[in-house]
ROVO-806567 format. One record per residue: x, y, z of N, C-alpha, C, O in turn; residue in one letter. Coordinates in steps of 0.2 Angstrom, whole numbers. Each point is the difference from the previous one (the first is absolute). Layout:
BEGIN
   nxx   nyy   nzz  caxx  cayy  cazz   cxx   cyy   czz   oxx   oyy   ozz rest
     X     Y     Z     X     Y     Z     X     Y     Z     X     Y     Z    A
...
This chain:
BEGIN
   nxx   nyy   nzz  caxx  cayy  cazz   cxx   cyy   czz   oxx   oyy   ozz rest
    97   -48  -112    -1     3     7    -7     3     0    -2     3    -5    X
    -2    -3    10    -6     3     1     0     7     0     5     3     3    X
    -9     1    -6    -1     7     0    -3     2     7    -3    -4     3    X
     5    10    -1    -3     3     6    -7     0    -1    -3     1    -5    X
    -1    -1    11    -7     1     0    -1     7    -1     3     4     4    X
    -7    -2    -8    -1     7    -3    -4     4     6    -5    -3     3    X
     7     9    -2    -3     5     4     0     6    -5     3     5     1    X
    -8    -5    -6     1     5    -6    -2     7     1     1     4    -4    X
    -5    -3    10    -2     7     0    -7     1     2    -4    -5     0    X
     1    11     1    -7     1     2    -5     0    -6    -5    -2     1    X
     7     5    -6    -4     1    -6    -1    -6    -4     4    -4    -1    X
   -10     4    -3     0    -5    -6     3     3    -6    -1     6    -1    X
     3   -10    -3     3     2    -6    -2    -5    -6    -2    -5     2    X
     3     7    -8    -2    -4    -6     6    -4    -2    -1    -4    -5    X
     7     5     7     6    -3    -3     3    -6     5     5    -2    -2    X
    -8     1     8     2    -5     4    -6    -4     3    -5     4     1    X
     6   -10     1    -5    -3     4     1     1     7     5    -1     3    X
   -10     4     0     0     1     8    -5    -3     3    -3    -5    -2    X
     1     7     8    -6    -3     4    -6     1    -4    -2     5    -3    X
    -1   -11     2    -7     0    -3    -5    -1     5    -1    -5     3    X
    -2    11    -1    -5     0     6    -6    -4    -1    -3    -3     5    X
     1     3   -11    -6    -4    -2     1    -8     2    -4    -3     3    X
    10     1    -6     2    -7     2     1    -1     7    -1    -5     3    X
     4    10     1     1     0     7    -7    -1     3     0    -5     5    X
    -5     9    -6    -6    -1     3    -3    -7    -1    -3    -3     4    X
     3     1   -11    -3    -7    -1     4    -5     4    -3    -5     2    X
     9     5    -2     4    -5     4    -2     0     7    -1    -6     3    X
     1    12     0    -2     0     8    -7    -3     1    -1    -4     4    X
    -4     6    -8    -7    -2     1     0    -8    -1    -4    -3     3    X
     8     1    -8    -1    -7    -2     3    -4     6    -2    -6     1    X
     8     8     2     3    -3     6    -5     0     6    -1    -5     3    X
    -3    10    -2    -5     0     5    -5    -4    -1    -3    -4     4    X
     0     3   -11    -5    -4    -1     2    -7     1    -4    -5     2    X
    10     3    -4     3    -7     0     0    -2     8    -2    -5     2    X
     4    10     2     0    -1     7    -7    -2     3    -1    -4     4    X
    -4     8    -6    -7    -1     2    -2    -7    -3    -3    -4     4    X
     4     2   -10    -2    -6    -3     3    -6     3    -3    -5     1    X
     9     6     2     4    -6     3    -3    -1     7     2    -5     4    X
    -6    10    -1    -2    -1     7    -7    -2     1    -3    -2    -5    X
     1     1    11    -7    -2     2    -5     6    -1    -6    -1     1    X
     9     7    -2    -4     6     1    -5     1    -6     2    -2    -6    X
    -7     5     7    -4     3    -6     1     7    -2    -1     2    -5    X
     5     1    10     2     7    -2     5     2     5     1    -2     5    X
     3     7    -7     5     4     4    -3     7     2    -2     3    -5    X
     2    -1    11    -1     6     2     6     3     3     3    -2     5    X
     0     7    -9     6     3     2     0     7     3    -3     4    -3    X
     7    -3     8     1     6     3     7     2     0     2     6     0    X
     3   -10     0     7     1    -1     1     4    -6    -2    -2    -5    X
     5     8     6     0     5    -6     5    -2    -5    -1     2    -6    X
     5    -7     7     5    -3    -5    -4    -5    -4     0     0    -6    X
    -4    -4    10    -5    -5    -4    -5     4    -4    -2    -2    -6    X
    -1     8     8    -4     3    -4     3     3    -6    -3     0    -5    X
     9     3     6     4     2    -6     1    -6    -5    -1     1    -6    X
     3    -6     8     2    -6    -4    -6    -3    -4     0    -2    -5    X
    -6     3     8    -6    -3    -3    -4     5    -4    -3    -2    -5    X
     3     8     7    -4     5    -3     4     5    -4    -3     4    -4    X
     9    -4     5     5     5    -3    -2     7     1     1     4    -4    X
    -3    -3    10    -1     7     3     4     2     6     2    -5     3    X
    -1    11    -2     4     3     6    -2     7     2    -1     4    -5    X
     0    -3    11     0     7     3     5     0     6     2    -5     2    X
     0    11     0     5     1     4    -1    -4     7    -5    -2     2    X
    11     0     1     0    -4     6    -4     3     6    -3    -4     4    X
     2    11    -4    -4     3     5    -7    -3     0    -3     0     6    X
     0    -1   -11    -6    -3    -1     0    -8    -1    -5    -3     2    X
    10     1    -6     0    -7    -2     0    -4     6    -1    -6    -1    X
     4     8     7     1    -5     5    -5     1     6     1    -2     5    X
    -7     6    -7    -5     1     5    -5    -5     0    -5     1     4    X
     6    -7    -7    -5    -5     0    -7     2    -3    -5    -3     2    X
     5     8    -6    -6     2    -3    -1    -2    -7    -5     1    -3    X
    11    -3    -1     0    -2    -6    -1    -8     0     3    -3     4    X
    -7     0    -9     0    -7     0    -2    -2    -7    -3     4    -4    X
     5   -10     2    -2    -3    -6    -2    -7     0     2    -4     5    X
    -7     2    -9    -3    -6     0     2    -4    -7    -2     3    -5    X
     4    -9     5     1    -4    -6    -3    -6     1     2    -4     5    X
    -7     2    -9    -4    -6     1     3    -5    -6     2     3    -5    X
    -3    -9     6     1    -5    -5    -3     2    -7    -7     1     0    X
    10     0    -5    -3     1    -6    -2     8    -1    -3     1    -5    X
     4     3    10    -3     6     0     6     5    -1     6    -1     0    X
    -8     8    -1     5     5    -1     1     4     7    -5     0     4    X
    11     3    -3     1     3     6    -5     6     1    -2     4    -4    X
     0    -4    10    -4     6     3     3     4     5     3    -3     5    X
    -2     9    -6     4     4     5    -5     6     3    -3     3    -3    X
     4    -3    10    -3     5     4     6     5     2     4    -2     3    X
    -5     8    -5     6     5     2    -3     6     3    -6     1     1    X
    11     3     1    -1     6     4    -3     6    -4     3     3    -4    X
   -10    -2     5    -3     6    -3     1     0    -7    -2    -4    -4    X
     5    10     2     0     2    -7     6    -4    -4     0     0    -6    X
     4    -4    10     4    -5    -4    -3    -5    -4     2    -1    -5    X
    -8    -1     7    -4    -4    -4    -2     3    -7     1    -3    -5    X
    -3     9     5    -1     4    -6     6     0    -4     0     0    -7    X
     6     2    10     6     0    -4     1    -7    -4     2     0    -5    X
    -3    -5     9     2    -7    -3    -5    -1    -6     2    -3    -5    X
    -8     5     5    -5     0    -5     3     3    -6    -2    -2    -6    X
     5     8     7     3     4    -6     6    -3    -3     1     1    -6    X
     4    -3    11     7    -1    -2     2    -7     1     6    -2    -2    X
   -10    -3     4     1    -7     1    -4    -4    -5    -5    -4     3    X
     5     4    -9    -5    -3    -4     1    -8     0    -5    -3    -3    X
    10     0     6     0    -7     1    -5    -2     5    -2    -6     1    X
    -1    10     3    -5    -1     5    -7     2    -3     0     6    -3    X
    -5   -10     4    -6     3    -3    -3     6     5     1     0     6    X
    -4     5    -9    -2     6     4    -4    -2     6     1     3     5    X
    -6    -8    -7    -4    -1     6     3    -4     5    -3    -1     6    X
     9    -2    -7     4    -3     5     5     4     4     4    -2     4    X
    -4     9    -5     4     5     3    -5     3     5    -4     5    -3    X
     4    -6     9    -6     3     5     4     3     5     5    -1     3    X
    -9     6     0     2     4     6    -2    -5     6    -5    -3     0    X
    10     3     5    -1    -4     6     2     4     6     5     4    -1    X
    -7    -6     7     2     3     6    -2    -5     5    -6    -2     1    X
    11     0     3    -1    -5     6     1     3     7    -2    -3     5    X
     5     8    -5     1     3     7     7     3     1     1     3     6    X
     4    -3   -10     7     3     1     3    -3     6     2     4     5    X
    -2   -11    -5     3    -3     6    -3     2     7     4     1     5    X
   -10    -1    -5    -4     1     6    -2     7     1    -4     1     5    X
     6     4    -9    -1     7     1    -8     1     0    -3     4     3    X
     0    -7    -8    -7    -1     0    -2    -7     3     2    -5    -2    X
    -6     6     8    -1    -7     4    -4    -5    -4    -4     2    -5    X
     5    -8     6    -4    -5    -4    -7     1     1    -4    -2    -5    X
     1     4    11    -7     1     0    -3     5    -4    -6     1     0    X
    10     3    -4    -3     4    -5    -3    -4    -6    -4     3    -4    X
     6    -9     3    -3    -5    -4     3    -1    -7    -2    -3    -4    X
     8     7     3     3    -1    -6     3    -7    -2    -1    -2    -5    X
     4    -1    10     2    -7    -1    -6    -4    -1     1    -5    -4    X
    -6     5     8    -6    -4    -1    -2     0    -8    -2    -5    -3    X
     1    11     1    -3     1    -7     5    -2    -5    -2    -3    -5    X
     9     4     6     5    -3    -5     0    -8     0     0    -2    -5    X
    -1    -1    11     0    -7     0    -6    -3    -3     0    -5    -4    X
    -6     9     5    -6    -2    -3     0     0    -8    -2    -4    -4    X
     6     9     2     1     1    -8     4    -5    -2    -1    -3    -5    X
     7     1     8     4    -5    -2    -3    -7     0     1    -4    -5    X
    -5     3    10    -4    -7     0    -4     0    -5    -1    -6    -3    X
    -3    11     1    -4     0    -6     4    -2    -7    -2    -3    -4    X
     8     6     4     4    -1    -6     2    -7     0     1    -3    -6    X
     1     0    11     2    -7     0    -6    -4    -2     2    -5    -3    X
    -8     6     5    -5    -4    -2    -1     1    -7    -2    -5    -4    X
     2    11     1    -1     1    -7     6    -4    -4    -2    -2    -6    X
     8     2     9     5    -4    -4     0    -7     1     4    -4    -3    X
    -9     1     7    -1    -7     1     6    -3     5     1    -6     0    X
     2    10     4     5    -2     5    -2     1     7     5     0     4    X
   -11     1    -3    -2     2     7     2    -6     5     1     2     6    X
    -1    -8    -8     1    -5     5     7    -2     1     2    -4     4    X
     3     7    -8     7    -1     0     3     5     5    -3     5     1    X
     9    -7     2     3     5     4     2     6    -3     1     0    -6    X
     0     5    10     2     7    -3     7     1     3     2     0     6    X
     3     0   -11     7     2     2     1     7     2    -1     4    -5    X
     4    -2    11     1     7     2     8     0     1     2    -5     4    X
     1    10    -6     7     1     2     1     3     7     3    -3     4    X
    -5     9    -3     1     3     6    -7     4     1    -4     1    -4    X
     2     0    11    -7     2     1     0     3     7     3    -2     5    X
    -7     7    -4    -2     3     7    -5    -5     3    -4    -3    -3    X
     6     2    10    -5    -5     3    -7     2     0    -4    -5    -1    X
     1    11     1    -7     1    -1    -3    -2    -7    -5    -3     0    X
     9     3    -5    -2    -2    -6     0    -7    -1    -5    -3    -2    X
    10    -1     5     0    -7     0    -6    -2     4    -3    -5    -2    X
     2     8     8    -6    -3     4    -7     1    -4    -4    -4     1    X
     4    10    -5    -6     1    -4    -1    -5    -5    -5    -3    -2    X
    11     1    -1    -1    -5    -5    -2    -7     3    -4    -3    -3    X
     6     2     8    -2    -7     4    -7     1     2    -4    -5    -1    X
     2    11     3    -7     0     3    -5    -1    -6    -5    -2     1    X
     7     4    -7    -4     0    -6     1    -7    -4    -3    -1    -5    X
     7    -4     9     0    -7    -3     5    -1    -5     0    -5    -3    X
     5    10     2     6    -2    -4     5    -4     3     2     2     6    X
     1    -7    -9     5    -4     2     7     3    -2     1     0    -6    X
     3     3    10     6     4    -1     6    -4     1     1    -4     5    X
     3     3   -10     7    -3     0     5     5    -2    -1     5    -3    X
     7    -7     4     6     4    -2     2     0    -7     1    -6    -3    X
    -1    12     0     2     0    -7     7     3    -1     3     0    -5    X
     0     3    11     7     3    -1     5    -5    -2     4     2    -4    X
    -4    -8     6     5    -5    -2    -1    -1    -7     6    -1    -4    X
   -12     0     1    -1    -1    -7     3     6    -4     3    -1    -5    X
    -5     7     7     2     6    -4     8     1     1     3     2    -5    X
     0    -3    10     7     0     0     4    -5    -4     5     1    -3    X
    -8    -7     2     2    -5    -4     0     3    -7     4    -1    -5    X
   -10     4     3    -1     2    -7     5     6    -1     2     0    -6    X
     0     4    10     4     6    -1     7    -2     0     4     4    -2    X
    -2   -10     4     7    -1     1     4    -1    -7     6     1     0    X
    -9    -3    -5     4    -1    -6    -2     6    -5    -5     2    -1    X
    11     2     0    -1     6    -4     1    -1    -7     3    -4    -3    X
    -7     8    -1     0     0    -7     6     5    -2     3     3     4    X
    -1    -4   -11     5     5    -2    -2     7     1     5     4     1    X
   -11    -2    -2    -2     7     2     2     2     7     2     5     1    X
    -4    -9     3     1     1     7     7     0     2     2     5     4    X
     2    -9    -7     7     0     1     4     7    -3     4     2     3    X
    -7     0    -8     3     6    -3    -2     6     4     4     4     1    X
   -10    -4     2    -2     5     5     5     0     6     2     5     3    X
    -1   -11     0     4    -1     6     7     3    -2     4     3     4    X
    -1    -5   -10     6     2    -2     1     8    -1     5     3     2    X
   -11     0    -4     0     7    -1     0     3     7     4     5     1    X
    -8    -7     4     0     2     7     7     0     3     2     4     3    X
     2   -10    -4     6    -1     2     5     5    -3     5     3     4    X
    -6    -1   -10     5     5    -3    -1     6     2     5     4     1    X
   -11    -2     1    -1     7     4     4     0     6     3     5     1    X
    -3   -10     3     4     0     6     7     0    -1     4     3     4    X
    -2    -7    -9     7     1    -2     2     7    -1     6     2     3    X
   -10     2    -6     2     8    -1    -1     3     7     4     5     1    X
    -8    -6     3    -1     3     7     6    -1     4     2     4     4    X
     1   -10    -5     6    -2     4     6     4    -2     4     2     4    X
    -4     0   -10     5     5    -3     0     6     4     4     4     2    X
   -11    -1    -2    -1     6     4     2     0     7     2     4     3    X
    -4   -10     0     2    -1     7     7     0     2     2     4     4    X
     2    -7    -8     7     0     1     4     7    -1     4     1     3    X
    -7     3    -7     2     6    -1    -1     5     5     3     5     2    X
    -9    -6     2    -3     4     5     3    -3     7    -1     4     5    X
     3   -10    -5     2    -3     7     6     3     3     6    -3    -1    X
    -6     8     4     6     3     3    -2     2     8    -6     1     2    X
    11     0     2    -1     3     6    -4     6     1     1     4    -4    X
    -6    -4     8    -4     6     1    -7    -1    -3    -5     4     2    X
     4    -9    -6    -6    -1    -3    -4    -5     4     3    -5     3    X
    -9     6    -2    -5    -4     4    -3    -6    -3    -1     1    -7    X
     0    -6    10    -3    -6    -3    -7     2    -3    -1    -2    -6    X
    -3     7     9    -6     2    -3     1     4    -6    -5     0    -5    X
    11     3     4     1     4    -6     1    -5    -6    -2     1    -6    X
     5    -7     7     1    -5    -5    -6    -3    -2    -2    -1    -6    X
    -3     0    11    -7    -2    -1    -3     5    -5    -4    -2    -4    X
     4     8     6    -3     5    -4     3     0    -7    -4     1    -5    X
    10    -1     4     3     0    -7    -2    -6    -4    -2     1    -6    X
     2    -7     9    -3    -6    -3    -7     0    -2    -2    -1    -6    X
    -2     4    10    -7     1    -2    -1     4    -6    -4    -1    -4    X
     7     7     5     0     5    -6     2    -3    -6    -3     0    -5    X
     9    -3     5     2    -3    -7    -4    -6    -2    -1     0    -6    X
    -2    -4    10    -4    -5    -2    -6     2    -3    -3    -2    -6    X
    -1     7     9    -6     3    -3     2     3    -7    -4     0    -4    X
    10     4     4     2     3    -6     0    -6    -6    -1     2    -6    X
     4    -7     8     1    -6    -5    -6    -3    -2     0    -4    -5    X
    -6     5     9    -6    -4    -2    -3    -5     5    -4    -3    -2    X
     7     3     8    -3    -4     5    -7     1     1    -2     6     0    X
    -2   -11     1    -7     2     2    -1    -1     8    -5     2     2    X
    10    -5     1    -1     0     8     7    -1     2     3    -5    -1    X
    -1     9     6     6    -1     4    -2    -3     7    -2     4     4    X
     2   -10    -3    -3    -3     5     4     1     7    -3     2     5    X
    10    -3    -6     4     1     6     7     1    -2     2    -3    -5    X
     2     7     9     7     0    -1     4    -1     7    -1     4     4    X
     5    -9    -4     4    -1     6     6     4    -1     3    -1    -5    X
    -1     5    10     7     3     0     3     0     7    -3     2     5    X
     8    -6    -5     3    -3     7     7     1     0     4    -2    -5    X
    -1     6    10     7     2     0     3    -1     6    -3     0     6    X
    10     0    -6     4     0     7    -3    -5     5    -1    -6    -2    X
     1     8     8    -2    -5     5    -7    -2     0    -2    -5     3    X
    -2     7    -8    -7    -2    -1     0    -7    -4    -5    -3    -1    X
    11     2    -2     0    -6    -5    -1    -7     4    -2    -5    -3    X
     3     5     9     0    -6     4    -2     1     7     3     3     4    X
   -10    -5    -2    -4    -5    -5    -4     4    -5     0     7     1    X
    -2   -10    -6    -3     3    -6    -7     3     2    -4    -5     2    X
     3    11    -2    -7     3     2    -5     0    -5    -6     1     1    X
     7    -2    -8    -5     0    -5    -3     6    -1    -6     0     0    X
     9     6     1    -3     6    -1     5     6    -2     6    -2    -2    X
    -7     8     3     5     5    -1    -2     5     6    -5     0     3    X
    10     5    -2     0     5     5     3     6    -2     1     1    -6    X
     0     4    10     3     6    -1     7     0     2     3     6     0    X
     0   -12     0     7     0     2     5     3    -5    -1    -1    -6    X
     6     5     9     5     3    -5     5    -5    -2     3    -4     4    X
    -2     3   -10     6    -4    -3     6     3     2     2     6     0    X
     3   -11     2     6     2     3     6    -3    -4    -1    -5    -3    X
     7     7     3     6    -3    -3     1    -7     2     0    -1     6    X
     1    -3   -11     1    -7     2    -6    -5     2     1    -5     1    X
    -7     8    -2    -6    -4     1     0    -5    -5     2     0    -6    X
    -5    -6     8    -3    -5    -4    -7     2    -1    -4     1     5    X
     1    -1   -11    -7     2    -1    -3    -4    -5     3    -2    -5    X
   -10    -1     7    -3    -4    -5    -7     3    -1    -3     3     4    X
     0    -4   -10    -6     3    -2    -4    -6    -4     3    -4    -3    X
   -10     4     4    -4    -4    -4    -6     4    -3    -3     4     3    X
     3    -5   -10    -5     5    -3    -6    -5    -3     1    -4    -4    X
    -7     6     7    -6    -4    -2    -5     4    -3    -2     5     3    X
     1    -6   -10    -4     4    -4    -3    -4    -5     2    -5    -1    X
    -6     8    -3    -3    -4    -6    -1     5    -6    -1     6     0    X
     2   -10    -5    -1     3    -7    -5    -4    -3     0    -6    -1    X
    -6    10    -1    -6    -4    -3    -2    -6     4    -2    -5    -2    X
     3     6     9    -2    -5     5     5    -5     2    -1    -3     5    X
     7     3    -9     5    -6     1     5     3     5     3     5    -2    X
    -1    -8     7     4     2     6     7    -2    -1     2    -4    -3    X
     2     9     7     7    -2     1     0    -1     8    -3     3     4    X
     8    -7    -2     3     0     7     8    -1    -1     2    -5    -3    X
     2    10     4     6     1    -3     5     3     5     0     6     0    X
     3   -10     4     5     3     5     7     1    -3     2    -4    -5    X
     1     9     7     8     1    -1     3     3     6    -3     4     3    X
     9    -6    -2     4     2     6     6     4    -3     3    -2    -5    X
    -1     8     9     5     4    -2     4     2     6    -2     0     6    X
     9     1    -7     4     4     4     0     7    -1     0     2    -6    X
     0     2    11     0     7    -1     7     3     1     2     1     5    X
     1     0   -11     7     3     0     5    -5     1     5     0    -4    X
    -6    -5     8     5    -5     2    -4    -6     3    -6     0     1    X
    10    -5     0    -3    -6     4     6    -3     4     5    -1    -2    X
    -7    -2     7     4    -4     5     1    -7    -3    -4    -2    -4    X
     9    -2     7     1    -7    -2    -6    -4     3    -3    -4    -4    X
     0     6     9    -6    -4     3    -6     1    -5    -4    -4    -1    X
     3    10    -2    -5     2    -4     1    -4    -7    -5    -3    -3    X
    11     3     1     1    -4    -6    -1    -7     1    -3    -4    -5    X
     5     1    10    -1    -7     2    -7    -2     0    -2    -5    -3    X
    -2     9     6    -8    -1     0    -2     0    -7    -5    -4    -1    X
     7     9    -3    -3     0    -7     2    -6    -3    -4    -3    -4    X
    10     1     4     3    -6    -3    -4    -6     2    -2    -4    -5    X
     0     3    11    -4    -6     2    -7     0    -3    -3    -4    -2    X
     0    10     2    -7     1    -2     0    -1    -8    -5    -3    -2    X
    10     5    -1     1    -2    -8     1    -7    -1    -3    -3    -5    X
     7     0     9     1    -8    -1    -7    -3     1    -1    -5    -3    X
    -3     7     8    -6    -4     1    -5     2    -5    -4    -5    -3    X
     5    11     0    -5     1    -6     2    -4    -6    -4    -3    -3    X
    11     3     2     2    -4    -6    -1    -7     0    -2    -4    -4    X
     2     1    11    -2    -7     1    -7    -1    -2    -2    -5    -3    X
    -2     9     5    -7    -1    -1    -2     1    -8    -4    -4    -2    X
     7     9    -1    -1     1    -7     2    -7    -4    -3    -2    -5    X
     9    -1     7     2    -6    -3    -4    -6     1     0    -4    -4    X
    -5     5     9    -4    -6     2    -7     1    -5    -3    -5    -1    X
     2    11     0    -7     1    -4     0    -3    -6     4     1    -5    X
    -9    -5     3    -2    -3    -6    -6    -3     0    -3    -2     5    X
    -1     1   -11    -6    -3     0     1    -7     3     4    -4    -2    X
    -9     1     6     0    -6     2     3    -1     7    -1    -5     4    X
     5    10    -2     3     0     7    -5     2     5    -4     4    -1    X
     4    -7     7    -4     2     5     3     6     4     6     1     0    X
   -11     3     3     2     6     3     4    -2     7     4     5     2    X
    -5   -11     0     4    -2     6     8     0    -2     4     1     4    X
    -3    -3   -10     7     0    -2     4     7     0     5     1     1    X
    -9     4    -3     2     7     0     1     2     7     5     3     2    X
   -10    -4     2     1     2     7     5    -3     4     3     3     4    X
    -1    -9    -6     6    -4     4     7     3    -1     4    -1     4    X
    -4     5   -10     7     3    -1     1     6     4     5     3     1    X
   -10     0     3     0     6     4     2    -3     7    -2    -5     2    X
     5    10     2     2    -2     7    -7    -1     4    -5     4    -1    X
     6    -8     6    -6    -1     5     0     7     4     6     3     1    X
   -11    -2     2    -1     6     4     5     1     6     3     5     1    X
    -1   -11     2     5     0     5     7     2    -2     4     2     4    X
    -3    -3   -11     7     2    -2     1     7    -1     6     2    -1    X
   -11     2     1     1     7    -1    -4     4     6    -2     6    -1    X
     2    -9     7    -2     4     5    -7     0     2    -2     4     4    X
    -3    -9    -6    -7     0     2    -2    -6     3     4    -5    -1    X
    -9     5     5    -1    -6     4    -4    -5    -4     2    -6     1    X
    -6     8    -6    -3    -5    -4    -2     3    -7     1     6    -1    X
    -4   -10    -3    -1     2    -7    -6     5     0     0     4    -4    X
    -5    -4     9    -5     5     0     3     7     2    -2     5    -3    X
     7    -5     7     3     6     2     4     3    -6     1     6     0    X
     2   -10    -4     4     2    -6    -4     0    -6     3     1    -5    X
    -9    -2     5    -4     0    -6     0     6    -4     0     6     3    X
     1    -6   -10     1     5    -4     7     3    -1     1     4    -4    X
     4    -7     7     7     2    -1     3    -5    -5     3     3    -5    X
    -3    -9     5     2    -5    -5    -7    -2    -3    -3    -4     3    X
     1     6    -9    -7     0    -2    -1     1    -7     4     3    -4    X
    -9    -7     1    -2     1    -7    -8     1     0    -3    -3     4    X
     1     7    -9    -7     1     0    -2     2    -8     4     3    -3    X
   -10    -6     1    -2     1    -7    -1     8     0    -2     3     4    X
     2    -1   -11    -1     7    -2    -5     0    -5     0    -4    -5    X
    -5     9     5    -5     1    -5    -4     6     1     3     5     2    X
    -9    -6    -2    -5     6     2     1     1     7    -1     5     3    X
     2   -11     1     2     1     7     7    -1     2     4    -2    -4    X
    -2     5    10     7     0     2     2    -7     2     6    -2    -1    X
   -10    -2     4     1    -6     3    -5    -5    -3    -5    -2     3    X
     7    -1    -9    -3    -5    -3     3    -7     1     5     0     4    X
    -7    -5    -7     4    -6     0     5     0    -5     0     3    -5    X
     6    -7     6     1    -4     6     3     5     6     3     4    -1    X
    -5    -6     7     4     2     6     5    -5     2    -1    -5     2    X
     7     8    -1     6    -5     1     3     3     6     3     5     1    X
    -2   -10     4     3     2     6     1    -7     4    -3    -5    -1    X
     8     5     6     1    -6     4    -6    -1     5    -1    -5     3    X
    -3    10    -2    -6     0     4    -5    -5    -3    -3    -4     4    X
     1     5   -10    -5    -4    -3     2    -5    -6    -3    -5    -1    X
     9     6    -2     1    -4    -6     3    -6     1     0    -5    -4    X
     4     4    10     3    -7     1    -5    -5     1     1    -6    -2    X
    -6     7     5    -5    -5     2    -6     0    -5    -3    -5    -2    X
     2    11    -2    -6     1    -4     3     3    -7    -2     5    -1    X
     6    -8    -2     3     3    -7    -5    -1    -5    -5    -4     0    X
     6     9    -5    -4     0    -6     5     0    -6     6     2     1    X
    -8    -5    -7     4     0    -5     1     6    -4    -5     3    -2    X
    11    -1     1     1     6    -5    -1    -2    -7     1    -5    -2    X
    -5    10    -1    -2    -1    -7     2     5    -5     1     6     2    X
     0    -8    -8     1     5    -5    -5     5     0    -6    -1     0    X
     7     8     0    -4     5    -1    -2     3     7    -3     6     1    X
     6    -9     4     0     4     7     5     6     0     5    -1    -3    X
    -7     6     7     4     6     1     0     1     7    -5     1     3    X
    11    -1     0     1     1     7     6     4     2     5     0    -4    X
    -5     3    10     6     3     3     3    -4     5    -3    -4     4    X
    10     4    -4     4    -4     5     3     6     4     3     4    -3    X
    -3    -5    10     3     5     4     5    -4     5    -2    -5     3    X
     8     9    -2     4    -3     5     2     6     5     0     6    -2    X
     2    -8     8     2     5     5     5    -3     4     0    -5     3    X
     6     9    -1     5    -2     4     2     6     5     2     5    -3    X
    -3    -6     9     3     5     5     8     0     0     3    -6    -1    X
    -1    11     2     8     1     1     2    -1     7    -4     0     5    X
    10    -2    -5     3    -2     7     1     6     4     2     0     6    X
    -3     6    -9     1     6     5    -6     1     4     0     5     4    X
    -5    -9    -5    -6     0     4    -6     5    -2    -5     0     3    X
     6     4    -8    -5     5    -2    -1     0    -8    -5     2    -2    X
    10    -3    -2     0     1    -7    -3    -7    -2    -1    -5     3    X
    -2     5   -10    -2    -6    -3    -1     1    -7     0     6    -3    X
     0   -11    -1    -1     0    -7    -6    -3    -2    -2    -5     3    X
    -1     7    -8    -7    -2    -3     0     0    -7     2     5    -3    X
    -3   -11     0     0     0    -8    -6    -3    -2    -3    -5     3    X
     0     7    -9    -6    -3    -2     1     0    -8     2     5    -3    X
    -4   -11     0     0    -1    -7    -7    -2    -2    -3    -5     3    X
     0     7    -8    -6    -2    -3     1    -5    -6     4     2    -4    X
    -7    -8     4     2    -5    -4    -6    -2    -4    -6    -1     2    X
     7     0    -9    -5    -4    -4     2    -7    -1     6    -1    -2    X
   -10    -4     3     2    -7    -2    -2    -1    -7    -6     0    -2    X
    11    -2    -2     0    -2    -7     2    -7    -1     2    -3     5    X
    -3     1   -11     2    -7    -1     7    -1     0     3    -5     1    X
     1    11    -2     7     0     0     3     1     7     6     0     1    X
   -10     1     4     2     2     7    -2     7     2    -5     3    -4    X
     7    -1     9    -2     7     3     3     6    -4     5    -1    -2    X
    -9     6     1     2     6    -3    -1     5     5    -6     1     2    X
    11     3    -1    -1     5     5    -2     7    -3     3     2    -5    X
    -8     1     8    -3     6    -3     3     6     4     1     6    -4    X
     2    -6    10     3     5     3     7     1    -2     4    -4     2    X
    -2    10    -5     6     1    -3     5     5     3     6     0    -2    X
    -8     3     7     5     5     3     5    -4     4    -1    -5     3    X
     8     7    -4     5    -5     2     0    -2     7    -2     4     5    X
     3   -10    -4    -1    -3     7     5    -6     2    -1    -3     5    X
     6     2   -10     4    -6     2     5     2     6     2    -4     3    X
     0    10    -3     4     3     6    -3     6     3    -5     3    -3    X
     7    -2     9    -3     6     4     2     6    -4     5     2    -1    X
   -11     2    -1     1     6    -4     1     6     5    -4     1     4    X
    10     2    -5     1     6     4    -2     6    -3     3     2    -6    X
    -8     2     8    -2     6    -2     4     6     2     2     1     5    X
     0     3   -10     3     6     1     7    -1     4     1     2     5    X
     3    -7    -8     6    -2     4     4     5     2     2     5    -4    X
     1    -5    10     5     5     2     7    -1    -3     5     4     1    X
């Protein structure tokens, strides 16, 4: 029998093998290099802050990381060069020895337009990058870019650079997880296991959805989360249709309530739904949960290396079978998505895209599977999500809080 995937704790110890961060950094950079070498590109210019972390092994908070002012250049045969926000570059020089000090540079492009392009920051940055491409001998090859602000793209084109898409290549690189990445994903899931125990103890009439969100945020940061990206808290009549948010609604006796906890530990994310009855549950609520669980179990039974994502999507009901006009309107309810440094990586599994454009499931992929079933009472609904590692022996589920039956919190 296979042993559980380890989620050993936050600290390093001398008596167990845990995450080897040096090995993790080497693995990720090697995957990015291989993606570059397999392409027509002479270099990747990366703005997506998950790709920057994957390639340079650096991170600063989302408030700055998503302002399109951090960027990294990886040339064929070259070392990563990172432009970061002000003093963060100096910090990397001191604490990120895997990067050469001269390759940790301060950069500023305009904070998503707050500094207008006519200030010249983008022009000077592109001029510098073009010179580096010439020095690397790749000036005549296309430059792969993942995401970009239009003025920066226009400036690259004005200076004669041929820009192509690198995001597809980087997503391909990131989809196969190393043992270190899988251990970090398991640790992140274990943290949410514990938060759900806190939630079921607090889930009583008179508590507001936002109080549950506050509780979860507090516990996750206490456990070592580096970013709590979002928490959905949905109860009572808000369950159907699914709003994908939280409110200040008061929890009431007999509510069906579901939650999604999206957070990261050392960059590796969770997306982890659970549904509860508050004190009690009706027959309609139990029936909805049973169907959602059946759809989940059917998809888990389908997952294995070599199977197409279309085969997984086919075991889920069509949109019209649970009250939606088409698959676009129902997107994200019967759903699968890769997990890693980003919340939505490859593979993306749904009836919207997978039936006509499937991809092959591979060993080493990690993804979340989500099901949703509205209840016949017209307002309740059940939502279940399991995070899965694809192994040679089949799928291994990381999400361990009980979900085979509708869990009644604080039963009357």
